[in-house]
C-alpha positions in Angstrom: -173.3 21.3 124.7 -174.3 18.2 122.8 -171.4 16.0 121.7 -170.7 15.8 118.0 -172.6 13.1 116.1 -169.4 11.5 114.9 -168.1 11.0 118.5 -171.5 9.6 119.5 -171.5 7.1 116.7 -167.9 6.0 117.6 -168.9 5.4 121.2 -171.9 3.4 120.2 -169.8 1.2 117.9 -167.4 0.6 120.7 -170.1 -0.5 123.2 -171.7 -2.6 120.5 -168.4 -4.4 119.9 -167.9 -5.0 123.6 -171.5 -6.3 124.0 -171.0 -8.6 121.0 -167.7 -9.8 122.5 -169.3 -10.5 125.9 -172.2 -12.3 124.2 -169.8 -14.4 122.1 -167.9 -15.3 125.3 -171.1 -16.3 127.0 -172.1 -18.3 123.9 -168.8 -20.2 124.1 -169.5 -21.2 127.6 -173.0 -22.4 126.7 -171.5 -24.3 123.7 -169.2 -26.1 126.1 -172.1 -27.1 128.2 -174.1 -28.3 125.2 -171.2 -30.2 123.8 -170.6 -31.9 127.1 -174.3 -32.8 127.4 -174.3 -34.1 123.8 -171.2 -36.2 124.3 -172.2 -37.7 127.6 -174.5 -40.4 126.1 -171.8 -41.5 123.6 -169.1 -41.5 126.3 -171.3 -43.6 128.6 -172.0 -46.0 125.8 -168.3 -46.3 125.0 -167.5 -46.8 128.7 -170.2 -49.4 129.2 -169.8 -51.4 126.0 -166.1 -51.0 125.2 -163.9 -49.9 128.1 -165.5 -52.0 130.8 -165.7 -55.2 128.7 -162.0 -54.7 127.7 -160.9 -54.3 131.3 -163.1 -57.3 132.3 -161.5 -59.5 129.6 -158.1 -58.4 130.8 -158.9 -59.6 134.3 -160.4 -62.9 133.0 -157.1 -63.7 131.4 -155.4 -64.1 134.8 -157.8 -66.7 136.3 -158.5 -70.4 135.9 -162.0 -71.3 134.6 -164.3 -74.3 134.6 -166.8 -73.6 131.9 -168.0 -70.1 132.7 -167.2 -70.4 136.4 -164.1 -68.4 137.6 -161.8 -70.3 139.9 -158.4 -69.4 141.4 -155.8 -66.9 140.2 -153.6 -68.3 137.4 -151.1 -65.5 136.8 -149.6 -65.7 133.3 -150.5 -69.4 132.8 -153.2 -68.7 130.3 -150.8 -66.7 128.1 -148.3 -69.5 128.4 -150.8 -72.1 127.3 -151.8 -70.0 124.3 -148.2 -70.4 123.1 -148.2 -74.1 123.6 -149.8 -77.1 121.8 -152.6 -77.3 120.6 -153.3 -73.5 120.6 -149.9 -72.4 119.2 -150.5 -73.9 115.7 -154.0 -72.5 115.5 -152.8 -69.1 116.7 -150.0 -68.9 114.1 -152.3 -70.0 111.3 -155.0 -67.5 112.3 -152.4 -64.7 112.6 -151.0 -65.5 109.2 -154.5 -65.3 107.7 -155.1 -61.9 109.3 -151.9 -60.6 107.9 -152.7 -61.9 104.4 -156.2 -60.4 104.6 -154.8 -57.0 105.6 -152.3 -57.0 102.8 -154.9 -58.2 100.2 -157.6 -55.8 101.3 -155.2 -52.9 101.7 -153.7 -53.2 98.2 -156.9 -54.1 96.3 -159.5 -52.2 98.2 -157.5 -49.0 98.7 -156.1 -49.0 95.1 -159.5 -49.6 93.5 -161.2 -47.1 95.9 -158.7 -44.5 94.8 -159.3 -45.2 91.1 -163.1 -45.0 91.7 -162.7 -41.7 93.6 -160.6 -40.1 90.9 -163.1 -41.3 88.2 -166.0 -39.8 90.3 -164.0 -36.6 90.8 -163.5 -36.1 87.1 -167.2 -36.6 86.3 -169.1 -33.5 85.3 -172.5 -35.2 85.2 -174.1 -38.0 87.3 -171.6 -37.8 90.1 -174.3 -38.0 92.8 -175.8 -41.1 91.2 -172.6 -43.0 90.7 -171.5 -42.0 94.2 -174.6 -43.6 95.6 -174.2 -46.7 93.6 -170.6 -47.1 94.7 -171.5 -46.7 98.4 -174.7 -48.8 98.3 -173.1 -52.3 99.1 -171.6 -50.8 102.3 -175.0 -50.4 103.8 -176.2 -53.9 102.9 -176.8 -56.4 105.7 -173.8 -58.7 106.1 -176.0 -61.7 106.4 -177.7 -60.8 103.1 -174.4 -60.3 101.4 -173.0 -63.6 102.7 -176.1 -65.5 101.6 -176.1 -63.8 98.2 -172.5 -64.7 97.5 -172.9 -68.2 98.9 -175.7 -68.8 96.3 -173.8 -67.2 93.5 -170.6 -69.2 94.2 -172.4 -72.6 94.7 -170.5 -75.2 92.8 -173.6 -77.0 91.4 -176.2 -74.4 90.7 -174.4 -71.1 91.2 -174.5 -68.6 88.3 -170.8 -67.9 88.3 -169.7 -71.5 87.6 -172.6 -71.8 85.1 -171.4 -68.7 83.2 -167.8 -70.1 83.2 -169.0 -73.5 82.0 -171.3 -72.1 79.2 -168.4 -70.0 77.9 -166.0 -72.9 77.6 -164.1 -72.1 80.8 -165.2 -75.2 82.8 -161.6 -75.6 84.0 -162.1 -72.4 86.1 -165.3 -73.6 87.6 -164.6 -74.8 91.1 -166.0 -74.8 94.7 -164.8 -71.3 95.5 -165.8 -71.5 99.2 -165.1 -75.2 99.6 -161.5 -75.3 98.5 -158.7 -74.5 101.0 -156.8 -72.8 98.1 -159.6 -70.4 97.0 -161.7 -69.9 100.2 -159.6 -67.1 101.7 -159.1 -65.1 98.4 -162.8 -65.5 97.7 -163.6 -63.9 101.1 -161.2 -61.1 100.4 -162.9 -60.5 97.1 -166.4 -60.5 98.7 -165.1 -58.0 101.3 -163.7 -55.9 98.5 -167.0 -55.9 96.7 -168.8 -54.8 99.9 -166.4 -52.2 101.3 -164.7 -50.6 98.3 -167.2 -47.8 98.4 -166.0 -46.6 101.8 -162.4 -45.7 100.8 -163.8 -44.4 97.5 -166.0 -41.8 99.3 -163.2 -40.9 101.8 -160.7 -40.3 98.9 -163.4 -38.4 97.0 -163.9 -36.1 100.0 -160.1 -35.6 100.1 -160.0 -34.7 96.4 -162.8 -32.2 96.8 -161.0 -30.6 99.7 -157.9 -29.9 97.6 -157.4 -26.2 96.8 -158.2 -25.9 93.1 -155.6 -23.1 92.7 -152.9 -25.7 92.9 -154.4 -27.7 90.0 -155.1 -24.7 87.9 -151.5 -23.4 88.4 -150.1 -26.8 87.4 -152.3 -26.9 84.2 -151.1 -23.4 83.3 -147.5 -24.7 83.7 -148.3 -27.4 81.2 -148.6 -30.4 83.5 -150.5 -33.4 82.3 -153.4 -34.9 84.3 -151.2 -37.8 85.3 -148.5 -35.5 86.6 -151.1 -33.4 88.5 -152.4 -36.6 90.2 -149.0 -37.9 91.1 -147.4 -34.6 92.2 -150.3 -32.7 93.7 -153.4 -34.8 94.4 -151.8 -37.9 95.7 -149.5 -36.2 98.3 -152.4 -34.1 99.5 -154.5 -37.2 100.0 -152.2 -38.3 102.8 -154.7 -37.6 105.6 -157.3 -39.7 103.8 -154.7 -42.5 103.2 -153.9 -42.4 107.0 -157.6 -42.9 107.9 -158.1 -45.7 105.3 -154.9 -47.5 106.4 -155.7 -47.5 110.1 -159.3 -48.5 109.7 -158.2 -51.3 107.3 -155.6 -52.5 109.7 -158.1 -52.6 112.6 -160.8 -54.3 110.5 -158.4 -56.9 109.1 -157.2 -58.0 112.6 -160.7 -58.0 114.0 -162.1 -59.8 111.0 -164.9 -62.0 112.2 -168.3 -61.4 110.6 -167.8 -62.5 107.0 -165.7 -65.6 107.8 -168.2 -66.6 110.5 -171.2 -66.2 108.1 -169.6 -68.1 105.2 -167.2 -70.5 107.0 -168.6 -71.0 110.5 -166.7 -70.6 113.8 -164.1 -73.3 112.7 -163.0 -71.2 109.7 -164.0 -73.9 107.2 -162.9 -75.4 105.0 -160.3 -77.1 107.2 -159.4 -73.8 108.9 -158.5 -72.1 105.7 -160.5 -69.0 106.7 -159.7 -69.0 110.4 -158.8 -65.7 112.0 -157.8 -64.5 115.4 -161.4 -63.3 116.1 -162.9 -66.7 115.2 -160.3 -68.5 117.4 -161.2 -66.1 120.3 -164.9 -66.9 119.7 -164.2 -70.7 119.8 -162.1 -70.5 122.9 -164.5 -68.3 124.8 -167.9 -69.8 123.8 -167.1 -73.2 122.4 -168.0 -74.7 119.0 -171.2 -76.2 117.6 -169.5 -79.6 117.5 -168.1 -79.9 121.0 -169.4 -76.9 123.0 -166.1 -77.0 125.1 -164.7 -73.6 125.9 -161.7 -72.2 127.7 -162.5 -68.7 128.9 -159.0 -68.1 130.4 -157.1 -68.8 127.2 -159.7 -67.1 125.1 -159.4 -64.0 127.3 -155.6 -64.1 126.9 -156.1 -64.2 123.1 -158.4 -61.2 123.4 -155.7 -59.3 125.2 -153.3 -60.3 122.5 -155.6 -59.1 119.7 -156.2 -55.8 121.6 -152.5 -55.3 121.9 -151.8 -56.0 118.2 -154.6 -53.6 117.1 -153.9 -50.9 119.6 -150.1 -50.8 119.1 -150.4 -51.2 115.3 -152.9 -48.4 115.0 -150.9 -46.1 117.3 -147.5 -46.5 115.6 -149.1 -46.7 112.1 -150.9 -43.4 112.6 -147.8 -41.7 114.0 -145.7 -42.9 111.0 -148.2 -42.0 108.4 -149.0 -38.5 109.8 -145.4 -37.5 109.3 -145.9 -37.7 105.5 -149.1 -35.5 105.5 -148.8 -32.2 103.7 -150.6 -29.1 104.8 -152.4 -27.1 102.2 
């Protein structure tokens, strides 16, 4: 007797499911292999250019140096010298500047980036164009950005002082990069101009990921747009805020490129734009003026910067993740 057609169809479906399950399991194994192969070059690059130099710098901090020649074991002497004259005053001033840069960039850049993201989120037309315009300065070369602002802020022929003078505001015209009072805030403003597009795009991605049912339900209950932003959108942006906070902290305490381009390795004028990274560069490789270096003390400072950034990012991320809300 031939089995009933219904029974045959059920058996076929069962075997198809088993074959698809086995195929899926095999695909997962292949995916693991492909993922490992794809990650290997990146892991090797990180190991070669990040992990090995970091461990090497750590070892350099425990030896005496004459120029770039390593001498005998020094123990913790280089760390002790870093906290003594003349390095102590430079260290405290540079650390103070890094803290001020972090506070200024975090408040201004994050706040303005959030406002821009919300404005882009509410746009019905032209969002792609304005999103591109907002992010465009981020991809500019730092050297080009530094030279452009150096020309614009020139006290003699710069367009900014000229505009202020032509409009009767000559009292506000000043050497923005040449005054110890305005140099650091000016660098923070330039950094804001260049990088504000990054948090804006991160926040915009977070806003687009919010379930629209929450917003529609709040509107049906009569909530205003301000209440929807404060009570629904902003709490659900906590993961984006965590990313921005940690990256801003790391960038602020490793701030080197913009101060170096506009103020040199000495943090001109008169150390007003000096940072921990600039001090590390001077100690490790010397300055244009003297060329004298101290690799041991510089390596000790590098270890200190690594500890500040690592511990700050670790504890900061743990604290901020506790306030994240699941959708």
